[in-house]
C-alpha positions, 0 to 999 in steps of 0.5 A: 630628284636624282643627285649629281655625282662628283666624278672627282669624289668618285675617283677618290673613293675608288682610290681609297682602299677598303678594309680588306685592302687596308688589312693587306697593306698593314699585313705587308708592312708588318711582314716587311718590319718583321723581316727587317728585324730578323735581318738586323738580329741575324746581322747582329749575331753574325757580328758578335760571332765574328768578334768572338772568333777574332778576339776570343778564340786566339786567347782560348786555343793553344798553338795546335788548335790555332793552326787548326782554326787557321786551316778551317778559315782558309778552307771555308772559301774553298768550300764556298766556291764548290758549294756555289758551283754545286748548289747554286748552278748545279755543276758538280766539280771534283777539281776544287782542291787542285785549284787551291794548289794552283793558288798556293803555287802562284802565291808562293812563286810571287812571294819568293820572287817579288817584294810585293805586299801580301795583299797584292799577292793574294789578289794576283793569285786569285786573278791568275787562278781565276783565269786558269780556272775559266780556261779549264771550264771552257771545254767543260761547259757542254758537260754536266752531271757525271761527265763534268765530275769526271773531267774535273777529276782528271784535271785535278789528277793532272795538276797533281802529277805536274806539281809532283814532277816539277817539284813544288816550289821550294824557294829557288829561282826561276819559274818552277822555283826548284833549288836542289842545292839548298839544305834549308828551304826558306819559309814563305813570308807572311804579311808584316801585320800578321807574322805570329800564328794568332795574328795570321789566324785573324788575318785569314778570318778577315780575308775569308769574310771578305770572300763570303761578302763577295759571293753574297753580293753575287747571289743577291744580284743578277748573277745569283738569279741567273744561276738559280734559273740555270740550276732549275732548268737550263732549257728554261733559262735559255728560253728566258733569254739568259746567257747560260754560257756566260753565267756558267763561266762567271761561276767558274771564275768566281769560284776559282778566284776565291779559291786562289785567294785561299791558296795564297793564305794557305801558302802563308799559313803553312810556310812550307809547301810540298806536292804531297800535301795536295792529293787528288782524293782531297777533291772528293773529300771536299765534295763530301763535306760540302754536301754534308754541310749544305750546298744551298747555304753559305753557313754550310761552307763553314760547317764543311771547313770544320769537318775537313780541317778542325774535326780531324785535328781534334780527333788526332789530338785525343788519340783517335785515328783521323782515317776513320773520318773517311767512313764517317764522311761516306755515311754522312754523304749517304744520309744527306742524299737519302734524307737531308739534301740541304745538309747539316745546316738545315737538318740539325736545327729541325732535329734539335727542335724535334728533340726539344718537343719530345722532351717537353711532351715527356715532361708534361706526361710525367707531370700529368701522371704524377698529378693523377697519382 
């Protein structure tokens, strides 16, 4: 006699995963657990490193190296903005140093002409620079590759000429801030909580970290996914319904904002700004070190800032002419383009791992030959 099957029990059996299904579920949970632990470990390492930088470095460094470290902290967001454009969106810009000079000029004028708190000045310099950078980016939206690089380089040259012609603000009145009769140019003021060099170094590091968090928030959400699609294929992104014009302008605006904030920090760090400090070739050097550091990683921006600001000061302090770095950067860019497109941040761990394996193999062979002998 045929048995009667219960439809409800059959449905429950169908819903129960088999052994292979249970294994897949457990494997997925394990991978999620491992990834979460890795993220927690990574976050803990970053927090410890940040605490060391804020509390340990000022006590270990002399005044000379504190100034170099402050410049490094300021240029890290600048390199991050350029890395965002080049690595995430695929737009090669040679005008980021000029955008930095705009941010410094705006912050200097606001600090000279108003009594606004330093934090508000940083925010305003970032917003105004963002607007200017977006306006400059409008005619360049239809350009790419070499043409975009050339138009942004010409923009950087034009800004340099304008700043030199108008005499970079020296504390006078008016929009340009020129005061030809002043024998002693007043210093640009710093925030009240960070008047000393070590305190301003910590202040700059905290602001730089906030800029990195801002960019990370964009990369983890819809703009980041849209930028990746545009970099891979703009036509495919258009076919997928992505507004490429909007997200390109968004990238220009974000890069200009964080660079403008860095310009405000630069004004407070240097205290005295001159147009000769902002050369057009600085944009080319910045692109070179960003490529060397790694345009696809946020850590690459930190490495780029170290290469551009801290490393030259280190060489100069030990008696080596920092002009040799131009040759070094040229060789570094050639090496990146040829063998390490992801930069030092990706290649160095791989090279160290290979070196470690070679050392281990050498020791094993030496131990084996000693044992047989």
